[in-house]
C-alpha atoms as one frame of an Amber mdcrd trajectory, in Angstrom:
protein
  75.319 102.935  71.011  78.768 101.723  71.953  80.609 103.576  74.708  84.214
 103.528  75.791  85.645 101.852  78.857  89.085 102.961  80.022  90.888 100.536
  82.293  94.139 101.291  84.094  96.337  98.677  85.719  96.149  99.171  89.496
  99.058  97.731  91.451  98.409  95.383  94.388 101.471  94.311  96.367 102.289
  92.210  99.412 105.586  91.595 101.215 106.425  88.636 103.470 109.668  88.524
 105.472 111.119  85.029 105.997 113.723  84.051 108.539 116.911  82.721 106.953
 116.972  80.133 109.723 113.644  78.798 108.463 115.012  78.533 104.954 118.202
  76.874 106.170 116.727  74.257 108.493 113.400  73.388 106.845 114.570  70.375
 104.858 111.154  68.704 104.972 109.109  71.796 104.074 108.948  73.569 100.735
 109.060  77.042 102.283 109.056  78.878  98.962 105.834  77.149  97.841 104.298
  77.674 101.271 105.005  81.415 101.217 103.973  81.719  97.561 100.596  80.080
  98.257 100.018  82.357 101.252 100.873  85.429  99.189  98.497  84.426  96.400
  95.707  83.808  98.926  96.187  87.176 100.638  96.351  89.013  97.309  93.172
  87.254  96.181  91.315  88.352  99.326  92.369  91.973  98.817  91.496  91.805
  95.116  88.067  90.444  96.041  87.473  93.363  98.393  88.661  95.875  95.790
  86.477  94.498  93.008  83.433  94.580  95.280  83.657  97.746  97.365  86.693
  99.957  96.646  85.661 103.447  95.519  88.233 104.142  92.795  90.185 106.779
  94.749  93.877 106.708  95.718  94.819 104.457  92.793  92.345 101.766  93.830
  89.893 100.079  91.444  86.263 101.175  91.449  84.352  98.139  92.645  80.914
  96.874  91.670  79.311  98.717  94.600  80.378 102.046  93.079  79.813 101.132
  89.424  76.108 100.356  89.792  73.396 102.908  89.116  72.336 105.036  92.102
  68.742 103.835  91.876  69.992 100.238  92.183  71.190 100.891  95.745  68.138
  99.818  97.720  67.182  99.606 101.374  66.200  96.434 103.200  62.533  95.782
 103.910  63.190  94.212 107.313  64.197  90.988 109.016  61.086  88.804 108.669
  60.699  86.018 106.109  58.299  88.097 104.019  60.701  91.052 104.191  63.573
  88.908 102.929  61.424  87.652 100.050  60.606  91.265  99.221  64.310  92.152
  99.171  65.084  89.351  96.714  62.147  90.358  94.519  63.336  93.974  94.553
  66.829  93.003  93.392  65.538  90.799  90.580  63.118  93.509  89.466  65.951
  96.071  89.418  67.906  94.024  86.862  65.025  92.644  84.794  63.353  96.063
  84.744  66.537  97.469  83.187  66.487  94.909  80.340  69.439  92.981  81.781
  69.344  89.530  80.203  70.277  87.689  83.437  72.799  85.495  81.629  75.312
  84.862  84.436  73.691  86.211  87.571  75.106  85.508  91.018  74.163  86.496
  94.537  76.994  87.936  96.634  76.673  88.034 100.424  78.544  87.610 103.690
  78.547  84.070 105.162  76.366  85.379 108.008  73.582  86.176 105.553  73.927
  82.835 103.774  73.854  80.867 107.010  70.707  82.696 108.118  68.956  81.694
 104.897  70.197  78.102 105.198  68.441  77.703 108.557  65.389  79.909 107.961
  62.114  78.026 108.531  58.457  78.935 108.109  55.769  78.663 110.782  55.355
  74.981 109.956  59.038  74.204 110.525  59.814  73.790 106.832  62.971  75.203
 105.308  62.189  78.374 103.370  65.248  78.003 101.118  66.176  74.300 100.955
  68.194  74.998  97.806  70.645  76.927  99.994  71.857  73.709 101.604  74.804
  71.812 100.164  78.087  72.770  98.589  76.552  74.700  95.671  73.763  76.856
  97.130  71.362  78.697  94.834  68.534  81.221  95.115  65.937  81.518  92.375
  68.241  79.409  90.227  71.243  81.733  90.609  74.450  80.639  92.418  75.103
  82.089  95.872  78.700  83.178  96.523  79.924  84.273  99.936  82.777  86.549
 100.924  83.869  88.291 104.105  84.874  91.217 101.883  81.274  92.351 102.326
  81.297  93.883 105.842  78.802  93.114 108.604  79.467  96.312 110.601  77.679
  98.810 108.354  74.722 101.066 109.074  73.656 103.055 112.096  73.530  99.987
 114.317  76.965  98.842 113.262  75.693  95.315 112.541  74.281  95.623 109.026
  75.546  94.204 105.745  74.728  94.108 102.028  73.378  91.554  99.555  74.178
  91.900  95.846  72.683  90.535  92.656  75.103  90.908  89.732  74.972  89.720
  86.141  78.638  88.820  85.728  78.246  88.843  81.936  78.531  92.638  82.253
  81.554  92.690  84.566  84.906  93.203  82.831  88.128  92.326  84.661  91.439
  93.401  83.206  94.372  91.572  84.724  98.021  91.141  83.810  98.331  87.375
  83.543 101.479  87.064  85.635 102.290  87.757  89.282 105.673  89.421  89.700
 107.597  87.814  92.570 110.930  89.207  93.799 113.225  88.053  96.612 115.685
  90.387  98.339 117.957  89.836 101.352 118.836  93.520 101.717 115.402  95.087
 101.428 113.407  97.029 104.007 109.735  96.727 104.889 107.278  98.549 107.125
 105.794  96.771 110.148 103.167  99.094 111.571 105.072 102.383 111.713 108.539
 100.814 111.991 110.924 100.467 109.044 112.741  97.143 109.347 115.877  95.987
 107.535 115.879  92.368 106.403 119.700  92.359 106.443 119.800  93.454 110.077
 117.300  90.802 111.095 118.794  88.022 108.948 115.659  87.751 106.840 114.646
  87.553 103.215 111.760  89.647 101.878 109.465  88.102  99.287 107.321  90.599
  97.367 104.438  89.783  95.046 102.734  92.293  92.746  99.499  91.969  90.748
  98.115  94.514  88.268  94.416  94.695  87.517  91.277  96.801  87.096  87.523
  96.226  86.878  84.676  97.877  84.994  81.011  97.260  84.188  79.560  97.388
  80.693  76.168  98.458  82.062  75.729 100.075  85.466  72.221  98.592  85.705
  73.630  95.022  85.674  74.106  95.060  89.452  71.927  95.958  92.423  72.416
  95.861  96.164  70.207  95.712  99.239  71.861  97.741 101.999  71.050  97.892
 105.730  70.574  94.106 105.874  70.229  93.077 109.507  68.803  89.581 109.150
  71.185  87.042 110.599  72.768  89.615 112.953
């Protein structure tokens, strides 16, 4: 049967104050492009975190971690080579056992986890995952993507992380195709708990806003191994 997915534009905003002196005296620097690129990068990092792990409360998107089926949240087998193999097998079985076609699967993990796999060797000194080396690492033929938006301070020990397997063919991203950018010399912004006037400080505030949401067509198209301590 065909269900219904309701997506609502969630607003993501960032503000950067710029000194008017910088704008006035930076003849050799394109300050506007510099700030714009920084804003886009910061927004992208926050969007990444939202699409992975936000819980859908307080006007935030519900990320992949909270879309997936409860029985696809799995515990780690341990830190040994055989345990890691078992974890990967468990994730693949979770998707294939749910009739997911594995069309555009990717692994998602923190760089710490990836770097552990890159250097993991067997008792004979051979690399266990040689395909992890290089600029386009893979595991079992699926691309490996890394992001620090997956924490490494989870679990009871405070040093655990997560490893995901997601068929991106079932992930739907709704995004307004423009970023709204506004510049104001008389605005105010919050720094910590202090409200600061750009006019009083001879600054200009640059604000960027994105609108987006995420959903999954099938909650079985993603699985995660939690309590991952290998590489810690």
